[in-house]
N, C-alpha and C positions, 0 to 999 in steps of 0.2 A: 372678736374671738375667732371667727372663721379665718380671717387673714393671718392671725397668729398661728392657728393650727396648720394652715397651708405652708407657712414658712417653716414650721417645725418638721412637717412631713418632707418638704423639699430638702432640708438639711439632713434628715435621716436617710433619704434616698441617695443623696450625694455621698454620704458616709458609706453606705452599703456598696455603692458602685466602686468607690476607691478601694475598699477591701477586696472586692472581686478582681479589680484590675491588678492588684498586687500578686494574684495567683495566675495571671495570664489567662484568665478565663474568657470564654465567649459570653458576652453579656448583651441582653436586649432590655433596654429601658422602655417601658410602656409610656407613651407620650403624654404624661401629665393628666391622665384621666383617672381620678381617684375613685370613680364609681366602679371600676373594674375589680375583679377578684384578686388581681396580682399587679405588682408595680415593676417587677423585674424578673427575668429568667436568667439563671447563671448556670453555665456548663463548664466544668473544670476537668481538663484532661489528666490522666494518670493520678486520679484522686486517691484511690485506695486499691491495693492489690492489682495495679495496672488497669483498673477500671475507672471510667470517668464518673464524676459526681454531677448530678443535675438537681438544681433547686428552683422551685417556683416560689417567689418571695412576695409577701404582702407586707408593706411597711405601714405601721400605724403607731402613733405615739402611745395610745392606750390600747394594748393588744387585746384587752377584753371587749373592745368595741367593734371588732371585726364581725360582720354579720354572719349568721348561720348560712344564708344563701351563698355567700362568698366562700365559706369553708367547704360546703358541698362541692362547689365548682373546683376548688383546689384539690379535693380528694379525687374527683373524677379525672381531672387532668393528670394527677399523679399516677392513677391506674393506667391511663392510656400511654403515658410517656415514660413510665418506670422512673419517676423522679420523686424528690422529697419536697413536699409543701411545707413552708415554714413562715411564721409571722415574726418580724423583727420590730421591736418597740423599745420604749423607755419605761413605761409603767404598765402594771397589770391592775386595773381598777385604781384603788387609792394608794397602792404601794409601788415603790420603785423596784424594777425587776432585778433580782439578785444575780450576780455573776455565777456561772456554772450551774444554773437551775433552768430546766425546761418547764414551762407552764402549759398545762394541758388545756386546750380550748376546743371543745366539741370534737375530739378525735385527732386533732393535729397539735403541733407544739409551737409555742412562742418563746423567743429568747431575747435577751438584751444584746446590744451592739458588741460588747466584749466577748460574750459567749459565741455570738455568730462568727466573729473573727476566728476564734479557736476552731469552730466547726469548719470554716473554709480552709484554714491552715492545716486541718487534720492533725492537730496537736492535742492528742488526748480527747476522749469523748466527754460528753456531758454526763455527769454521774447522778444528778438529783432531778426528781420530778415533783412539781407542786400541782396537786389536783384536789379540788374542793377544800382548799385552805391548808392542806397537810403536805409537808415535804417528806419524801421517802426515797430510798435507794435500794437497788438490788445487789445482793452480796454474791460473790463467786464462792459457792458452797464448798466445792472440792478443794479450791485453793485455801480457803479459810481453815479447813480441817488439816491440810498438810502443813501450813505455816504454824498453826497452833501446836501440832504435835512436834514440829521441829524445834519449838521453844522449850526444850528440856522436858518434853512430855506434858505440856500444859493441858490440864483437864478441861472438860466442858464447864465444870463448876468454877474453876479458876478464872476462865475468861468471862463467865457470866458475872462473877463478882466485880471484875474490872469494869464491865459494861453497865452494871446496875440493872441486869435483866435476869430472868430465870435460866436455869440450865436447859430447860425444855426449849426456850426461845433460841438459844445458841444452836441447839440440835436442829431446829427448824431452819435456821439460817444455812446450816451446812447441807440441808436437804433442798435448799432454795425453794421452800414452800411458802415462805413469808418474806416480806420486805422489811428493811430496817428503818427506824425513824431517823430523822436527820441527825439528832444528837448521837445516837448509837453509831451511825455510819461514820461520823466525823471522828469518833474515838477509834473506830477500826482503822481509819486512815492514819491516825497518829501512831497506832501500834504497828501496822503492817505496810503502809503506804497506799496510795490511791488505787493501785492495781487490784486491790481487794474487792473493788466494786465493779459491777458490769456497766458498760456504756449504755446510755438510754438509746433504744432504737427509735430514731426520729421519723421513721416511715409511719404513715397514718394508720390509726386503728379506728375504723369507721363504725364500730358497734353503736356509738351514740347517735349516729345519723344514718343508720342503715335503711330506715324507712324512707328518708329523703332521697337517698341514692336510688332506691327502687322506684320512687316516684319519678325521678329524672328519666328512667328508662321508659316509663309509661307515657311521659310527656312528648316523646319524639313523634313527629308527624307520621301517619301511616304511609304516605307517599315515599318518605325516606326509608322507612323500614322495608318497603317492597323493593326499593332500588339496592339496598344493602342487606340482603337476607341472612348472610353468613356472619354478620358482625353483631357484637353487643353494642348497643347505641345508648348514648346518654345526652340529655338536653343540658345545655349550659346557659346560665342566666346572665352572667356578668363577665363574659369573655369575648374574644374577637370573633369567634364563630358560635353558632347556636347549637351545634351538635359535635360530639366526639365519638369515635368508633374504634373498637379494637377486637381482634380475634387472638388466637394463641400465637400467631406469627406476625400479625400486621396491626399497625395503629395509624389512625388518620384523624385529622380535623376535617370536618365536613362543612362545605360552604357552597352557596349558589354561585355557579360559574360566572354569572353576570355581575356579581357584587364583590368578587374577591379583590382584595387590596394587597399592596406590597407588604403592609404590616402583617397581614395574615400569613403570607409566605415566610416572613422573618420569624414569626412566632413558631410556626411549624419547624423551621430549620433549626432554631436553637433548642427546641424541645426534642428534636431528633425523631419526628414523626412525619408521615406523608400528608398529602392533601387529597381529599376526595371531592372533586368539583362536580356538582350535580346540575342537570338541566331537567327539571321535573316534567316540563311540557314535552320534551323529546324522549323521556324515559331513558336518560343516558347518564353515565358516570365516567369521569376521566380520573384515573388514579395517577397522582404524581408522587413518586417516592421521595423520601427525605434526602435532601442534598446537604451533606455535612461539609 
């Protein structure tokens, strides 16, 4: 079974890399160490509104089996590098991952291969989220109201009857105070087209792991805190470096100068962050800025 899973993971990673290559992205493949929190880092120029897109990718056949420790690492790295952490898989538990649906996993999202391709291609956003077994979508309330009224003055009650919900529910959709069920959202798409739904914001929402993120700050050695007093520091458990640091204007991966490897340089480069090389015994830090 281990061999089969490894083959499946390798095939998934190869697929992910081919998708990234089609976008002429900068890609760093992490060298076959499945114990790390990420398997690839992808950086796409001119991704959206002339800004680049950065993704830290964990590839896992069953997205639900990514450890909480790895997810906290991904959230920390996304904070430091202003990137999007994402899990790419085939299944979520016992079910095959549906196209166009983002599955919430402890504050970050998992998607299937076809959905990930659409994300990389920036071809329409993901519209549906599955969380705790329920699929929902966020409705563009002002647009719904305008389109409804443009249809011959369709009333709240008229639309409610078509959707099979109450008039009050349609009113709350237009206020954007509640989300729509998958069934209702798909009816809205059929009536008004897919633009009636908001894109899912794939950036992490760390409320579920906020205590773990705070613990990562507490885990940083006091020696490193003394050397980097102006930075917010986080411990990393399954990454190339043991500490990440950022302030309002600067972000670094932190590594012992005597142990720094070429791969650490490459990870920092693709993430677009600098390196802080420390020599604790000399009470010294060398800052290397990101080399894009």
